[in-house]
C-alpha positions in Angstrom: 0.0 0.0 0.0 0.9 3.6 -0.2 1.2 6.2 2.6 1.9 9.9 3.0 2.9 11.9 6.0 2.3 15.6 5.4 3.7 18.8 6.9 6.8 17.2 8.4 9.5 19.7 9.6 13.0 19.2 8.2 15.2 16.8 10.2 16.1 13.1 10.7 13.3 10.7 11.5 13.0 7.0 12.2 10.2 5.6 10.0 8.7 2.3 11.3 6.4 -0.1 9.6 4.9 -3.4 10.8 2.3 -5.9 9.9 1.3 -9.1 11.7 3.0 -12.2 10.3 5.4 -10.3 8.0 9.2 -9.7 8.0 11.4 -7.2 6.2 14.3 -8.0 3.8 16.8 -7.9 6.7 15.0 -10.7 8.6 13.6 -8.6 11.4 10.5 -10.6 12.3 7.0 -9.0 12.5 5.0 -11.7 14.3 1.5 -11.9 15.8 -0.4 -9.0 17.5 1.8 -7.3 20.1 4.8 -9.6 19.5 6.7 -7.9 16.8 9.9 -6.0 16.2 9.2 -3.0 14.1 11.0 -2.5 10.8 12.6 0.9 10.7 14.5 3.2 8.4 16.3 6.5 9.2 15.0 9.1 6.8 16.2 12.7 6.3 13.5 15.3 5.5 14.7 18.4 3.6 12.7 21.7 3.3 10.7 21.9 0.1 11.6 18.4 -1.0 9.7 15.1 -1.1 11.3 12.3 0.9 10.5 8.8 -0.3 10.9 5.8 2.0 10.0 2.4 0.6 9.5 -0.8 2.6 9.4 -4.4 1.5 7.7 -6.9 3.8 7.5 -10.6 3.2 4.9 -12.9 4.8 6.2 -15.3 7.5 3.2 -17.5 7.5 1.3 -19.6 5.0 -2.2 -21.1 4.5 -3.6 -24.6 4.6 -6.9 -24.9 2.7 -9.0 -27.5 1.1 -12.3 -29.3 0.7 -13.9 -32.0 2.9 -15.9 -34.6 1.1 -17.5 -38.0 1.6 -18.5 -40.7 -0.8 -22.1 -41.8 -1.0 -22.7 -45.2 -2.6 -26.1 -45.7 -4.3 -27.8 -48.1 -6.7 -28.2 -46.8 -10.2 -31.9 -46.9 -10.9 -31.4 -47.9 -14.5 -28.6 -50.5 -14.3 -28.9 -51.5 -10.7 -25.1 -51.1 -10.3 -23.7 -49.7 -7.1 -22.2 -46.3 -7.9 -20.4 -43.8 -5.8 -20.6 -40.0 -5.9 -18.8 -37.4 -3.9 -20.6 -34.8 -1.8 -19.1 -32.0 0.3 -19.2 -32.3 4.1 -20.0 -29.3 6.2 -19.0 -28.6 9.8 -16.0 -31.0 9.9 -13.3 -29.9 12.4 -9.9 -29.3 10.8 -6.8 -28.8 13.0 -3.0 -29.1 12.8 -0.9 -31.2 15.1 0.9 -28.0 16.3 -2.4 -26.4 17.5 -1.5 -23.2 15.6 -4.9 -22.8 14.1 -8.2 -24.5 13.7 -11.1 -24.0 11.3 -14.5 -25.4 10.7 -15.5 -26.3 7.2 -18.0 -23.9 5.8 -21.8 -23.7 6.2 -24.4 -26.3 5.0 -25.3 -24.7 1.7 -23.9 -22.8 -1.2 -20.9 -23.0 -3.4 -18.4 -23.1 -0.5 -19.9 -26.0 1.3 -17.1 -28.2 2.8 -14.3 -25.7 2.1 -11.9 -24.7 4.9 -9.0 -22.4 5.4 -6.4 -22.1 8.2 -4.5 -18.8 8.0 -1.3 -17.6 9.7 0.4 -21.1 9.8 4.1 -20.7 10.6 6.6 -22.3 8.2 7.0 -26.0 9.0 5.9 -29.5 8.5 2.5 -30.5 10.0 0.0 -33.2 10.4 -3.5 -31.9 9.4 -6.4 -33.6 11.0 -10.1 -33.8 9.9 -12.7 -35.0 12.3 -16.5 -35.3 12.0 -19.0 -37.0 14.2 -19.9 -40.4 12.8 -16.7 -40.8 10.8 -13.2 -41.9 11.4 -10.6 -39.1 12.0 -8.3 -38.6 9.0 -4.7 -37.5 9.5 -2.5 -36.4 6.7 1.2 -36.1 7.6 4.2 -34.3 6.3 2.3 -31.3 5.0 4.9 -28.6 4.3 3.9 -25.0 4.8 6.1 -22.3 3.3 5.7 -18.5 4.0 3.5 -16.7 1.5 2.2 -19.9 0.0 -1.1 -21.9 0.2 -1.1 -25.7 0.6 -4.2 -27.6 -0.5 -5.1 -30.6 1.7 -8.4 -32.2 0.7 -10.1 -34.9 2.8 -12.4 -37.8 1.8 -14.6 -39.5 4.4 -15.9 -42.9 3.4 
């Protein structure tokens, strides 16, 4: 984003920027809520001139997202064969083994039924767990999360 600070008197100023779950190019971490170290740059403001101070922040966390489905097996009314079809499952509980985040899959109806998203997951390798009453718990191991990226982890209950 852009910013402007108007009517600043000439002199030296420390300009700081921070955003949850981001870091600057020098590696100063900006973590969650009040737990951050601000990124700062010393800037000189001169009379009658415009001083430009640019910052580059990189995300320190990633996203785990996906869809929770189950298979329904039914008899085909024409052939009598047993056929399976997938349907999305709502209100499944999705967690990581590190307890960094948790999310419920989305509401009962609509295009997003069964979708989930876990934001602000720190870089690392996780086991992602899906649980729903009446079904076995599903665990998917060795899910690698990288900063600034999304990992898709879909689940299929049988």
